[in-house]
N, C-alpha and C positions, 0 to 999 in steps of 0.2 A: 721854402719848399718848392715854390714855383720854378725857381732857377734850377733846382736839382732835377725836377721832373722834365724840364726842357732839355737838360743835358742827357738824361736817360733816353729820351726820344731821339736825340741827335746821335748818341752812341750806337743805339740799335740800328738806326737808319744807315749809319756809315759802315756797319758791319755786314753789308749785303754780300760782299765777296765770300765771306765765311759761310753765309746761308746758302749761297748758290753752289759752292763747291760741295758742301755737306749734302745738299739735296741731290745733286748729280750722282755722288758716290752711293747714297742710299738707294736711289732708283736704278742705277746702272750696275751695281756690284752683283756679280753672279758667282755661284759656287756649284761644283758638281760632286757627285758621290752620295753615299748613304748618310754621311754626317756633314752638315754644312753650318757655316756661321750665319747667324741671323742678320739680315740687313739692318735691323734696328740698332745693332751695336755701332754701326757707322755714324749714328747721330752724335756719338761722343766726340767725333772729330770737331764738331762745332765748339765744344768746350775747350778743346786743345788749341784751336786757332784764334778764338776771340781775344784772349789776353794780349796776343802779339799786336793786334790792331789797336786795342785800347791804350797800350803802353807806348808803342812806337809811332803811332799815327795820330790818335785822337787827343792825347793829353796836351801836348804843346799847342796843337791847333785850337782846341777849345779855350785854353787859358789865354792865348793870344787874342781871342775874341772877347775876353773880359770875364770869363768864368773863374771863380776862385778855386784854389787848390782843394778846399774842403768840399765845395759843391761838386767838383769833378770826381773826387774820390768816393763820396757818398753815392753819386750817380753810377759809378763803376760797380760798387757793391750791390746796389739795387738791380742793375742790369744783369749781373751775374746770378742773382737770385731768380730773376724772371727767366733767364736762359736755362738755369738748372731745372726749374719747374717745367719749362716747355720741352726740353730734351727728354727729361724723365717721362713726361706724359706721352710723347710720341713713341719712344722705345717701348714703354709699357703697353701701349695700344697695339703696336706691331707684334709684340710677344704674345699678347692675348688673342688677337684676331687673325693675324697673318701667318705667324710661325706654325700654328697647328695645321694650316692648309697647305703648307709647303710640301712638294712631292717627295722630298728627302725623308728617309726613315727617322732621322734625328736632326733637330735644329738647335744649335748651341747658342744660347743668349747669355751674356755676361751676368745678367740678373740671377740665372741659375748657377753659374760658375761661382759667383760670390756668395751663394747660399741665401740670398735675400728672399727668394721666393718661398723659402721654408716658412716664412711668416705670413704668407698670403700675398696676392698680387698688389693690393693697395699699400700695405706696409713696405713691400719691396720697392714700389715706386718712390715712396718717401725716403727710404734709405738711399736709393740711387740719387735722388735730388741732393741730399746732404753731401754725398760723396763728390758729385760733380761740382757743387759749390766750393768744396775744399780744394779740388783740383784747380779750378779757375783762379781762386784767390792765391793759392800757392804760386802758380805760374805768373800771375800779375806781380806779386812781390819779388819773385826771383828775377824777372825781366827788368823791373824797375831798378834793381840793384846794379845791373850790369855796367853802367858807366862809371861806377865808383869802385874803390879798392876793396871795400867790404863785399862787393858783389863777386869779384874775382876770388876773394878768400872763401866765400860761401861755395862757389863752384868747386874750388880745390877740396874743400871739406867733403862735399858730396862724392866727388871722384874717389877720394881717399876711403870713405866709408864703403863704397861699392867694391873697391879694389881689395880692401883689407878684410871686410866682413864676409864677402862671398866665399873665399877659399877656406876659411877657418870655421869648422863646424859649430862650435859654441856661439861664435859671433854671428854666423849665418842664421842660427836659430833665433837670436835676438832680432835680427833684421826681418826674418820671416814672421816673428811674433808681432812686430809693428804693423806689417802689411795685413796680417790676419785681423788686427783690431780695426784698422781704418778701411779695409776693403773686403777681405774674405771672411766676413763675420755674419753669422746667422742670428746673433743676439742683437735684436733691433735697438734696444735702449742703449746698450754699450756702444754699438756702432755709431748711432746718430749722435750720442753724447760726445764721443771722441772726435767725430768730424766737426761738430759744432764748436767745441772748445778750441780745436786747432784752427778753425776758420776765424774765430774771434781773435786769437792770439796773433795770427798772421796779419789780420786786418790792422791791428795796432802797429805791428812792425812796418807794414806798408805805409801807414800814415806818417811814421817817423821818417821813412825814406823820402816820401814826397815833400815833407817840410824842408828837408835839406837840399832838395833839388832846385837848381837855378835855371831860369829860362833865358 
């Protein structure tokens, strides 16, 4: 575990560009009008950017330094968990302390849009954390696949799903139902359970992809 935690420390330290960009956007983003988007929502940018650095920059570098594939991958998952908690905590605090003081008449935060705050601010923060963890693991696995034929096939399948399901009402309802479960869901147990199960399933897929990867 010592090697794994050393990798976690290295991963988080090497992700400083994502931290800096996210912090600048959160601090500098401005909106005008009676209805504005909460600056806390921009913290999600960190979750979207981090997998790109972990996959395209850190994996080869760390393994060339002697880290095993297993230690690297476990380190990534732990790092995603830490980041999901941190991002959720920051956005929750902004929503709780700063959003009410904003001069606009209404401040929209994704925690409200996703109906998580229906369960109280603490549970909403936990739901947000599970969702962000799922997003980061999904992006990590998808990006890891890209150099391989099955990565291109996965991209084609996603494009086909969006292209076919969106214009056809019954299929669009199926697609909408999926997003209602993993994101727009006020049922805390169902939402967190679905996100956790998908995160675990994707983690195993990501491990299989990493095992086949050559350096």
